[in-house]
C-alpha angles and dihedrals in degrees: 000000000000114000127192116243124239120196127215121220088252093054093048090050093050094042087054090055096054116111116254096246090058098055099081095059094041089050090051091051091050086052090049093048089053092059106028101035089126098057121101095239090058091051108065102161122238124185117209108175106301093339126096118211132175132227128207127235114285114281117215117197114165109298097351139082123206143175128193114221117207150154136197118263088236119018094209100039109017120193095170147020110241108210110208106178145355107209141179111238138192112259 
């Protein structure tokens, strides 16, 4: 089931800081998240206090490594995927 994406202010700020060459792969990952959010590889679980977030598969643009953290707008009846961060990670 395709769900629309919503972006937090933190996500938008981090996205705006991405190097231009990395945008194509990050945008492709966002497109994939919109379509495949319900697949296990898109739902790597992250616990932050009492909250449970998901992280996408690893994104590999040239020279960088990223993941997008996200959650549903409503856990029981989702209407959107809320993108929380796009962060560079250690490989």
